[in-house]
Backbone as a ProteinNet text record, in pm:
[ID]
protein_1_A
[PRIMARY]
XXXXXXXXXXXXXXXXXXXXXXXXXXXXXXXXXXXXXXXXXXXXXXXXXXXXXXXXXXXXXXXXXXXXXXXXXX
[TERTIARY]
3426.3	3368	3221.5	3145.2	3007	2994.7	3089.9	3084.1	3098.2	3185.2	3207.1	3080.9	3017.3	2893.2	2782.6	2778.8	2677.5	2701.1	2827.2	2861	2821.4	2849.8	2814.4	2662.8	2591.2	2445.1	2391.2	2448.9	2407.1	2436.1	2551.6	2590	2497.8	2463.4	2371.9	2233.7	2188.1	2056.9	2060.2	2170.3	2184.3	2186.1	2258.2	2264.7	2125.7	2051	1915.4	1826.8	1842.7	1762.9	1798.6	1926.4	1970.4	1915.8	1922.4	1866.4	1717	1646.8	1503.4	1476.9	1556.9	1541.1	1569.8	1668.4	1700.3	1583.2	1523.8	1407.2	1289.9	1269.7	1160.1	1180.7	1302.7	1333.4	1308.6	1350.5	1329.8	1180.7	1104.2	959.5	895.4	936.3	879.5	915.9	1036.7	1075.5	989.2	965.8	883.5	739.5	684.2	548.1	538.9	639.2	641.3	643.2	722.7	730.3	595.5	533.9	403.6	298.7	302.2	205.5	228.2	353.4	382.4	331.3	351.4	299.7	147.7	85.3	-60.6	-108.9	-39.6	-76.8	-62.6	46.5	65.8	-47.6	-85	-194.7	-327.1	-351.9	-476.9	-480.5	-367.8	-361.7	-389	-330	-351.4	-497.6	-553.3	-693.7	-785.2	-754.3	-833.8	-830	-712.1	-699.2	-781.7	-777.7	-855.7	-1005.5	-1049.4	-1191.8	-1235.5	-1147.9	-1180.6	-1196.9	-1107.1	-1114.8	-1244.1	-1279.9	-1403.7	-1525.9	-1523.1	-1634.7	-1650	-1536.8	-1541	-1596.2	-1554.6	-1605.1	-1756	-1801	-1944.8	-2020.7	-1964.4	-2029.2	-2044.8	-1940.4	-1944.3	-2051	-2055.8	-2155.5	-2297.2	-2318.7	-2452.4	-2492.6	-2398.4	-2430	-2465	-2394.1	-2422.7	-2562.9	-2598.4	-2731.9	-2839.6	-2817.2	-2915	-2931.3	-2819.1	-2826.2	-2905.5	-2881.7	-2956.6	-3104.6	-3136.1	-3277.3	-3343.8	-3273.7	-3330	-3351.1	-3255.8	-3268.1	-3388.8	-3407.6	-3523.5	-3653.1	-3650.4	-3767.3	-3807.3	-3709.5	-3740.8	-3790.5	-3749.5	-3795.2	-3939.4	-3979.3	-4111.8	-4223.4
-2591.9	-2477.4	-2497	-2580.5	-2597.5	-2645.8	-2727.7	-2775	-2660.3	-2566.3	-2453.1	-2366.1	-2341.8	-2264.1	-2336.5	-2467.7	-2548	-2545.8	-2555	-2548.6	-2414.3	-2307.6	-2173.5	-2161	-2215.2	-2211.5	-2289.6	-2407.4	-2488.6	-2416.9	-2355.3	-2283.5	-2163.7	-2093.3	-1979.7	-2026.4	-2137.8	-2192.2	-2234.1	-2297	-2338.3	-2217	-2113.3	-1991.2	-1928.3	-1926	-1870	-1952.3	-2083.8	-2172	-2150.3	-2137.3	-2112.2	-1978.4	-1876.1	-1745.6	-1755.6	-1831.9	-1851.3	-1923.3	-2023.4	-2095.7	-2005.5	-1919.8	-1825.6	-1731.2	-1680.9	-1592.9	-1668.1	-1791.7	-1872.6	-1898.3	-1930.9	-1954.5	-1827.7	-1716	-1588.2	-1560.4	-1581.7	-1561	-1654.7	-1781.3	-1878.6	-1845.6	-1798.6	-1758.3	-1642.3	-1547.9	-1432.6	-1475.8	-1559.4	-1608.5	-1690.2	-1772.2	-1854.5	-1766.4	-1663	-1570.4	-1501.8	-1457.3	-1391.6	-1488.3	-1613.1	-1712.1	-1745	-1749.8	-1775.7	-1659.8	-1537.8	-1421.4	-1425.7	-1459.2	-1468	-1577.3	-1690.4	-1798.8	-1754.6	-1686.9	-1637.1	-1543.3	-1454.7	-1361.2	-1434.9	-1535	-1610.7	-1691.9	-1749.2	-1825.1	-1731.5	-1613.1	-1514.8	-1470.5	-1443.3	-1401.7	-1512.1	-1636.1	-1749.9	-1758.8	-1744.2	-1750.1	-1639	-1521.1	-1408.6	-1437.5	-1493.3	-1524.9	-1635.9	-1733.1	-1839	-1778.9	-1687.8	-1622	-1541.4	-1466.2	-1387.8	-1478.8	-1589.8	-1684.7	-1742.8	-1775.7	-1829.7	-1726.7	-1602.3	-1496.2	-1479	-1483.6	-1470.5	-1588.5	-1708.9	-1827.7	-1814.7	-1769.2	-1752.3	-1649.3	-1538.6	-1434.9	-1487.1	-1560.4	-1614	-1715.2	-1802.6	-1899.4	-1828.2	-1719.3	-1641.6	-1581.2	-1527.4	-1468.8	-1575.5	-1692.8	-1801.9	-1841.9	-1849.6	-1885.4	-1781.6	-1654.6	-1548.3	-1556	-1580.5	-1592.1	-1709.5	-1821.4	-1937.9	-1907.4	-1835.1	-1798.2	-1706.6	-1613.3	-1523.3	-1600.9	-1699.4	-1780.4	-1862.6	-1916.4	-1999	-1915.4	-1788.7	-1697.9	-1652.7	-1651.1	-1600	-1696.6
-4021.9	-3953.9	-3916.4	-3986	-3946.4	-3801	-3756.1	-3618.2	-3519.5	-3548.9	-3459.4	-3451.8	-3565.3	-3566.1	-3491.2	-3509.8	-3441.4	-3290.4	-3249.3	-3106.4	-3046.3	-3121	-3074.3	-3063.1	-3159.8	-3157.6	-3038.7	-3015.2	-2901.1	-2769.4	-2760.6	-2640.6	-2617.2	-2724	-2713.8	-2667.8	-2722.2	-2682	-2535.1	-2493.5	-2354.3	-2262.1	-2302.1	-2222.4	-2208.3	-2317.5	-2313.5	-2220.3	-2225.4	-2138.2	-1991.3	-1961.5	-1824	-1775.6	-1860.6	-1823.4	-1794.2	-1876.5	-1856.2	-1723.7	-1693.4	-1567.2	-1447.8	-1459.1	-1351.5	-1327.4	-1435.2	-1421.3	-1358.6	-1399.8	-1345	-1196.5	-1158.4	-1017.1	-936.3	-988.8	-918.9	-901.7	-1006.3	-999.9	-897.5	-900	-807	-662.1	-639.4	-504.3	-455.9	-545	-510.1	-480.6	-565.4	-544.8	-415.8	-390.6	-270.4	-145.1	-148	-35.2	-12.6	-121.5	-111.1	-55.6	-100.7	-52.3	95.1	136.8	279.1	365.4	318.6	391.8	399.6	288.1	285	381	382.9	472.3	618	649.6	786.4	826.8	734.4	762.9	784.3	701.5	713.5	842.7	881.7	1006.6	1124.6	1118.8	1225.3	1229.4	1113.5	1106.4	1158.5	1123.5	1170	1321.9	1379.4	1525.9	1590.9	1531.8	1584	1576.4	1464.5	1448.5	1543.6	1566.7	1662.9	1801.7	1837	1967.7	1981	1877	1881	1891.5	1821.3	1825.3	1965.4	2026	2162.9	2260.5	2246.5	2333.5	2315.2	2191.1	2164.4	2224.5	2212.5	2267.9	2419.7	2485.9	2631.3	2669.4	2595.7	2626.7	2605	2498.2	2469.5	2575.2	2614.7	2720.5	2851	2878.9	2999	2991.5	2876.6	2859.5	2875.1	2819.5	2830.9	2977.2	3047.9	3191.1	3268.8	3240.1	3310	3276.6	3148.7	3109.8	3180.6	3190.6	3259.1	3407.3	3466	3608.2	3627.5	3536.2	3546.1	3528.5	3441.3	3413.3	3536.7	3605.6	3722.7	3838.3	3845.9	3952.9	3928.6	3802.7	3769.3	3794.7
[MASK]
++++++++++++++++++++++++++++++++++++++++++++++++++++++++++++++++++++++++++

């Protein structure tokens, strides 16, 4: 009978380990999904900031050109 008890104990330990792995996989899937969403948001925000920076650069270059034109007229 000791073998049967040992087998049951081993099976119980294996079951507990499998349950733990299932919980870990679920947690990792959730974290992975959250990180992908965060990455998507950051990529979008970066694109928006690049666009705003480009618009500001164009406006500043335009202002510099106008100032230079005013300077040459004076």
